[in-house]
mmJSON file of the N, C-alpha and C atoms, coordinates in Angstrom:
{"data_MODEL":{"atom_site":{
"group_PDB":["ATOM","ATOM","ATOM","ATOM","ATOM","ATOM","ATOM","ATOM","ATOM","ATOM","ATOM","ATOM","ATOM","ATOM","ATOM","ATOM","ATOM","ATOM","ATOM","ATOM","ATOM","ATOM","ATOM","ATOM","ATOM","ATOM","ATOM","ATOM","ATOM","ATOM","ATOM","ATOM","ATOM","ATOM","ATOM","ATOM","ATOM","ATOM","ATOM","ATOM","ATOM","ATOM","ATOM","ATOM","ATOM","ATOM","ATOM","ATOM","ATOM","ATOM","ATOM","ATOM","ATOM","ATOM","ATOM","ATOM","ATOM","ATOM","ATOM","ATOM","ATOM","ATOM","ATOM","ATOM","ATOM","ATOM","ATOM","ATOM","ATOM","ATOM","ATOM","ATOM","ATOM","ATOM","ATOM","ATOM","ATOM","ATOM","ATOM","ATOM","ATOM","ATOM","ATOM","ATOM","ATOM","ATOM","ATOM","ATOM","ATOM","ATOM","ATOM","ATOM","ATOM","ATOM","ATOM","ATOM","ATOM","ATOM","ATOM","ATOM","ATOM","ATOM","ATOM","ATOM","ATOM","ATOM","ATOM","ATOM","ATOM","ATOM","ATOM","ATOM","ATOM","ATOM","ATOM","ATOM","ATOM","ATOM","ATOM","ATOM","ATOM","ATOM","ATOM","ATOM","ATOM","ATOM"],
"id":[1,2,3,4,5,6,7,8,9,10,11,12,13,14,15,16,17,18,19,20,21,22,23,24,25,26,27,28,29,30,31,32,33,34,35,36,37,38,39,40,41,42,43,44,45,46,47,48,49,50,51,52,53,54,55,56,57,58,59,60,61,62,63,64,65,66,67,68,69,70,71,72,73,74,75,76,77,78,79,80,81,82,83,84,85,86,87,88,89,90,91,92,93,94,95,96,97,98,99,100,101,102,103,104,105,106,107,108,109,110,111,112,113,114,115,116,117,118,119,120,121,122,123,124,125,126],
"type_symbol":["N","C","C","N","C","C","N","C","C","N","C","C","N","C","C","N","C","C","N","C","C","N","C","C","N","C","C","N","C","C","N","C","C","N","C","C","N","C","C","N","C","C","N","C","C","N","C","C","N","C","C","N","C","C","N","C","C","N","C","C","N","C","C","N","C","C","N","C","C","N","C","C","N","C","C","N","C","C","N","C","C","N","C","C","N","C","C","N","C","C","N","C","C","N","C","C","N","C","C","N","C","C","N","C","C","N","C","C","N","C","C","N","C","C","N","C","C","N","C","C","N","C","C","N","C","C"],
"label_atom_id":["N","CA","C","N","CA","C","N","CA","C","N","CA","C","N","CA","C","N","CA","C","N","CA","C","N","CA","C","N","CA","C","N","CA","C","N","CA","C","N","CA","C","N","CA","C","N","CA","C","N","CA","C","N","CA","C","N","CA","C","N","CA","C","N","CA","C","N","CA","C","N","CA","C","N","CA","C","N","CA","C","N","CA","C","N","CA","C","N","CA","C","N","CA","C","N","CA","C","N","CA","C","N","CA","C","N","CA","C","N","CA","C","N","CA","C","N","CA","C","N","CA","C","N","CA","C","N","CA","C","N","CA","C","N","CA","C","N","CA","C","N","CA","C","N","CA","C"],
"label_alt_id":[null,null,null,null,null,null,null,null,null,null,null,null,null,null,null,null,null,null,null,null,null,null,null,null,null,null,null,null,null,null,null,null,null,null,null,null,null,null,null,null,null,null,null,null,null,null,null,null,null,null,null,null,null,null,null,null,null,null,null,null,null,null,null,null,null,null,null,null,null,null,null,null,null,null,null,null,null,null,null,null,null,null,null,null,null,null,null,null,null,null,null,null,null,null,null,null,null,null,null,null,null,null,null,null,null,null,null,null,null,null,null,null,null,null,null,null,null,null,null,null,null,null,null,null,null,null],
"label_comp_id":["MET","MET","MET","HIS","HIS","HIS","SER","SER","SER","ILE","ILE","ILE","THR","THR","THR","VAL","VAL","VAL","ARG","ARG","ARG","GLY","GLY","GLY","GLU","GLU","GLU","ASN","ASN","ASN","LEU","LEU","LEU","ALA","ALA","ALA","ASN","ASN","ASN","GLU","GLU","GLU","LEU","LEU","LEU","HIS","HIS","HIS","ARG","ARG","ARG","GLU","GLU","GLU","ALA","ALA","ALA","THR","THR","THR","SER","SER","SER","ARG","ARG","ARG","ILE","ILE","ILE","LYS","LYS","LYS","GLU","GLU","GLU","PHE","PHE","PHE","ALA","ALA","ALA","PRO","PRO","PRO","SER","SER","SER","PRO","PRO","PRO","GLY","GLY","GLY","ARG","ARG","ARG","ASN","ASN","ASN","LEU","LEU","LEU","ALA","ALA","ALA","LEU","LEU","LEU","THR","THR","THR","TYR","TYR","TYR","ARG","ARG","ARG","LEU","LEU","LEU","LEU","LEU","LEU","PHE","PHE","PHE"],
"label_asym_id":["A","A","A","A","A","A","A","A","A","A","A","A","A","A","A","A","A","A","A","A","A","A","A","A","A","A","A","A","A","A","A","A","A","A","A","A","A","A","A","A","A","A","A","A","A","A","A","A","A","A","A","A","A","A","A","A","A","A","A","A","A","A","A","A","A","A","A","A","A","A","A","A","A","A","A","A","A","A","A","A","A","A","A","A","A","A","A","A","A","A","A","A","A","A","A","A","A","A","A","A","A","A","A","A","A","A","A","A","A","A","A","A","A","A","A","A","A","A","A","A","A","A","A","A","A","A"],
"label_entity_id":["1","1","1","1","1","1","1","1","1","1","1","1","1","1","1","1","1","1","1","1","1","1","1","1","1","1","1","1","1","1","1","1","1","1","1","1","1","1","1","1","1","1","1","1","1","1","1","1","1","1","1","1","1","1","1","1","1","1","1","1","1","1","1","1","1","1","1","1","1","1","1","1","1","1","1","1","1","1","1","1","1","1","1","1","1","1","1","1","1","1","1","1","1","1","1","1","1","1","1","1","1","1","1","1","1","1","1","1","1","1","1","1","1","1","1","1","1","1","1","1","1","1","1","1","1","1"],
"label_seq_id":[1,1,1,2,2,2,3,3,3,4,4,4,5,5,5,6,6,6,7,7,7,8,8,8,9,9,9,10,10,10,11,11,11,12,12,12,13,13,13,14,14,14,15,15,15,16,16,16,17,17,17,18,18,18,19,19,19,20,20,20,21,21,21,22,22,22,23,23,23,24,24,24,25,25,25,26,26,26,27,27,27,28,28,28,29,29,29,30,30,30,31,31,31,32,32,32,33,33,33,34,34,34,35,35,35,36,36,36,37,37,37,38,38,38,39,39,39,40,40,40,41,41,41,42,42,42],
"pdbx_PDB_ins_code":[null,null,null,null,null,null,null,null,null,null,null,null,null,null,null,null,null,null,null,null,null,null,null,null,null,null,null,null,null,null,null,null,null,null,null,null,null,null,null,null,null,null,null,null,null,null,null,null,null,null,null,null,null,null,null,null,null,null,null,null,null,null,null,null,null,null,null,null,null,null,null,null,null,null,null,null,null,null,null,null,null,null,null,null,null,null,null,null,null,null,null,null,null,null,null,null,null,null,null,null,null,null,null,null,null,null,null,null,null,null,null,null,null,null,null,null,null,null,null,null,null,null,null,null,null,null],
"Cartn_x":[-15.245,-14.746,-13.254,-12.465,-11.031,-10.693,-9.731,-9.22,-7.73,-7.081,-5.657,-5.304,-4.528,-4.199,-2.662,-2.127,-0.704,-0.63,0.193,0.287,1.759,2.19,3.501,3.581,4.501,4.688,6.143,6.28,7.657,8.561,8.037,8.777,10.015,10.004,11.188,12.271,11.935,12.861,13.294,12.361,12.666,12.63,13.386,13.415,12.077,11.402,10.057,10.014,9.43,9.25,7.83,7.246,5.848,5.698,4.754,4.58,4.135,3.469,2.937,3.868,5.039,5.975,6.742,6.942,7.741,9.248,9.623,11.041,11.357,10.59,10.845,12.173,12.776,14.106,15.205,14.977,15.983,15.829,14.577,14.289,13.258,13.742,12.79,11.984,10.968,10.094,10.85,10.489,11.178,11.138,12.071,12.191,11.097,11.463,10.437,9.689,8.436,7.569,6.675,6.618,5.739,4.947,3.599,2.791,1.886,1.799,0.898,-0.081,-1.332,-2.401,-3.356,-3.625,-4.538,-5.674,-6.869,-8.022,-9.041,-9.523,-10.518,-11.73,-12.813,-14.065,-15.034,-15.548,-16.453,-17.631],
"Cartn_y":[-0.946,-0.323,-0.638,0.346,0.202,0.286,-0.493,-0.449,-0.596,0.299,0.285,0.146,-0.787,-0.992,-1.062,-0.308,-0.393,-0.953,-1.987,-2.64,-2.8,-2.397,-2.567,-3.363,-4.245,-5.053,-4.938,-4.844,-4.854,-3.79,-2.591,-1.493,-1.025,-1.276,-0.906,-2.007,-3.143,-4.259,-4.81,-4.965,-5.503,-7.038,-7.642,-9.107,-9.546,-10.499,-10.958,-12.434,-13.098,-14.553,-14.829,-15.714,-16.122,-17.014,-16.776,-17.53,-18.973,-19.213,-20.578,-21.353,-20.786,-21.469,-22.539,-23.696,-24.733,-24.447,-23.626,-23.355,-21.895,-21.339,-19.862,-19.598,-20.597,-20.36,-20.336,-20.967,-21.062,-20.129,-19.748,-18.947,-17.874,-16.661,-15.516,-15.224,-14.497,-14.104,-13.193,-13.078,-12.267,-10.806,-10.033,-8.611,-7.785,-6.635,-5.691,-6.36,-5.882,-6.302,-5.233,-4.957,-3.914,-4.498,-4.321,-4.895,-3.798,-3.796,-2.854,-3.747,-3.601,-4.404,-3.486,-3.895,-3.177,-4.183,-3.861,-4.753,-4.007,-4.741,-4.224,-5.13,-4.621,-5.452,-5.098,-6.158,-5.916,-6.873],
"Cartn_z":[-8.02,-6.801,-6.662,-6.416,-6.186,-4.747,-4.327,-2.934,-2.871,-2.198,-2.067,-0.561,-0.183,1.271,1.43,2.36,2.739,4.209,4.337,5.707,5.973,7.177,7.599,8.952,9.005,10.214,10.686,11.965,12.655,11.97,11.828,11.138,11.941,13.225,14.028,13.963,13.307,13.156,14.551,15.491,16.787,16.718,17.563,17.696,18.267,17.514,17.932,17.831,18.852,18.898,19.11,18.29,18.445,19.635,20.563,21.763,21.467,20.388,20.112,19.18,18.786,17.924,18.652,18.077,18.699,18.629,17.589,17.414,17.805,18.686,18.998,19.656,20.275,20.883,19.814,18.674,17.652,16.446,16.127,14.945,15.277,15.422,15.646,14.411,14.514,13.354,12.448,11.161,10.207,10.608,10.071,10.298,9.683,9.113,8.548,7.372,7.256,6.216,5.799,4.512,4.013,2.798,2.833,1.779,1.204,-0.124,-0.853,-1.632,-1.39,-2.067,-2.77,-4.093,-4.884,-5.253,-4.962,-5.31,-6.186,-7.192,-8.071,-7.956,-7.416,-7.274,-8.414,-9.038,-10.164,-10.069],
"occupancy":[1.0,1.0,1.0,1.0,1.0,1.0,1.0,1.0,1.0,1.0,1.0,1.0,1.0,1.0,1.0,1.0,1.0,1.0,1.0,1.0,1.0,1.0,1.0,1.0,1.0,1.0,1.0,1.0,1.0,1.0,1.0,1.0,1.0,1.0,1.0,1.0,1.0,1.0,1.0,1.0,1.0,1.0,1.0,1.0,1.0,1.0,1.0,1.0,1.0,1.0,1.0,1.0,1.0,1.0,1.0,1.0,1.0,1.0,1.0,1.0,1.0,1.0,1.0,1.0,1.0,1.0,1.0,1.0,1.0,1.0,1.0,1.0,1.0,1.0,1.0,1.0,1.0,1.0,1.0,1.0,1.0,1.0,1.0,1.0,1.0,1.0,1.0,1.0,1.0,1.0,1.0,1.0,1.0,1.0,1.0,1.0,1.0,1.0,1.0,1.0,1.0,1.0,1.0,1.0,1.0,1.0,1.0,1.0,1.0,1.0,1.0,1.0,1.0,1.0,1.0,1.0,1.0,1.0,1.0,1.0,1.0,1.0,1.0,1.0,1.0,1.0],
"B_iso_or_equiv":[0.0,0.0,0.0,0.0,0.0,0.0,0.0,0.0,0.0,0.0,0.0,0.0,0.0,0.0,0.0,0.0,0.0,0.0,0.0,0.0,0.0,0.0,0.0,0.0,0.0,0.0,0.0,0.0,0.0,0.0,0.0,0.0,0.0,0.0,0.0,0.0,0.0,0.0,0.0,0.0,0.0,0.0,0.0,0.0,0.0,0.0,0.0,0.0,0.0,0.0,0.0,0.0,0.0,0.0,0.0,0.0,0.0,0.0,0.0,0.0,0.0,0.0,0.0,0.0,0.0,0.0,0.0,0.0,0.0,0.0,0.0,0.0,0.0,0.0,0.0,0.0,0.0,0.0,0.0,0.0,0.0,0.0,0.0,0.0,0.0,0.0,0.0,0.0,0.0,0.0,0.0,0.0,0.0,0.0,0.0,0.0,0.0,0.0,0.0,0.0,0.0,0.0,0.0,0.0,0.0,0.0,0.0,0.0,0.0,0.0,0.0,0.0,0.0,0.0,0.0,0.0,0.0,0.0,0.0,0.0,0.0,0.0,0.0,0.0,0.0,0.0],
"pdbx_formal_charge":[null,null,null,null,null,null,null,null,null,null,null,null,null,null,null,null,null,null,null,null,null,null,null,null,null,null,null,null,null,null,null,null,null,null,null,null,null,null,null,null,null,null,null,null,null,null,null,null,null,null,null,null,null,null,null,null,null,null,null,null,null,null,null,null,null,null,null,null,null,null,null,null,null,null,null,null,null,null,null,null,null,null,null,null,null,null,null,null,null,null,null,null,null,null,null,null,null,null,null,null,null,null,null,null,null,null,null,null,null,null,null,null,null,null,null,null,null,null,null,null,null,null,null,null,null,null],
"auth_seq_id":[1,1,1,2,2,2,3,3,3,4,4,4,5,5,5,6,6,6,7,7,7,8,8,8,9,9,9,10,10,10,11,11,11,12,12,12,13,13,13,14,14,14,15,15,15,16,16,16,17,17,17,18,18,18,19,19,19,20,20,20,21,21,21,22,22,22,23,23,23,24,24,24,25,25,25,26,26,26,27,27,27,28,28,28,29,29,29,30,30,30,31,31,31,32,32,32,33,33,33,34,34,34,35,35,35,36,36,36,37,37,37,38,38,38,39,39,39,40,40,40,41,41,41,42,42,42],
"auth_comp_id":["MET","MET","MET","HIS","HIS","HIS","SER","SER","SER","ILE","ILE","ILE","THR","THR","THR","VAL","VAL","VAL","ARG","ARG","ARG","GLY","GLY","GLY","GLU","GLU","GLU","ASN","ASN","ASN","LEU","LEU","LEU","ALA","ALA","ALA","ASN","ASN","ASN","GLU","GLU","GLU","LEU","LEU","LEU","HIS","HIS","HIS","ARG","ARG","ARG","GLU","GLU","GLU","ALA","ALA","ALA","THR","THR","THR","SER","SER","SER","ARG","ARG","ARG","ILE","ILE","ILE","LYS","LYS","LYS","GLU","GLU","GLU","PHE","PHE","PHE","ALA","ALA","ALA","PRO","PRO","PRO","SER","SER","SER","PRO","PRO","PRO","GLY","GLY","GLY","ARG","ARG","ARG","ASN","ASN","ASN","LEU","LEU","LEU","ALA","ALA","ALA","LEU","LEU","LEU","THR","THR","THR","TYR","TYR","TYR","ARG","ARG","ARG","LEU","LEU","LEU","LEU","LEU","LEU","PHE","PHE","PHE"],
"auth_asym_id":["A","A","A","A","A","A","A","A","A","A","A","A","A","A","A","A","A","A","A","A","A","A","A","A","A","A","A","A","A","A","A","A","A","A","A","A","A","A","A","A","A","A","A","A","A","A","A","A","A","A","A","A","A","A","A","A","A","A","A","A","A","A","A","A","A","A","A","A","A","A","A","A","A","A","A","A","A","A","A","A","A","A","A","A","A","A","A","A","A","A","A","A","A","A","A","A","A","A","A","A","A","A","A","A","A","A","A","A","A","A","A","A","A","A","A","A","A","A","A","A","A","A","A","A","A","A"],
"auth_atom_id":["N","CA","C","N","CA","C","N","CA","C","N","CA","C","N","CA","C","N","CA","C","N","CA","C","N","CA","C","N","CA","C","N","CA","C","N","CA","C","N","CA","C","N","CA","C","N","CA","C","N","CA","C","N","CA","C","N","CA","C","N","CA","C","N","CA","C","N","CA","C","N","CA","C","N","CA","C","N","CA","C","N","CA","C","N","CA","C","N","CA","C","N","CA","C","N","CA","C","N","CA","C","N","CA","C","N","CA","C","N","CA","C","N","CA","C","N","CA","C","N","CA","C","N","CA","C","N","CA","C","N","CA","C","N","CA","C","N","CA","C","N","CA","C","N","CA","C"],
"pdbx_PDB_model_num":[1,1,1,1,1,1,1,1,1,1,1,1,1,1,1,1,1,1,1,1,1,1,1,1,1,1,1,1,1,1,1,1,1,1,1,1,1,1,1,1,1,1,1,1,1,1,1,1,1,1,1,1,1,1,1,1,1,1,1,1,1,1,1,1,1,1,1,1,1,1,1,1,1,1,1,1,1,1,1,1,1,1,1,1,1,1,1,1,1,1,1,1,1,1,1,1,1,1,1,1,1,1,1,1,1,1,1,1,1,1,1,1,1,1,1,1,1,1,1,1,1,1,1,1,1,1]
}}}
């Protein structure tokens, strides 16, 4: 069985800070992220 997944995060590249992060005031989360995953189950 083959599986292909495309996942995009923060595609608008907006400033984002994690609420649970201790350093949220100094270091925002990374910008755009795009992932392509191919899985082969046997």
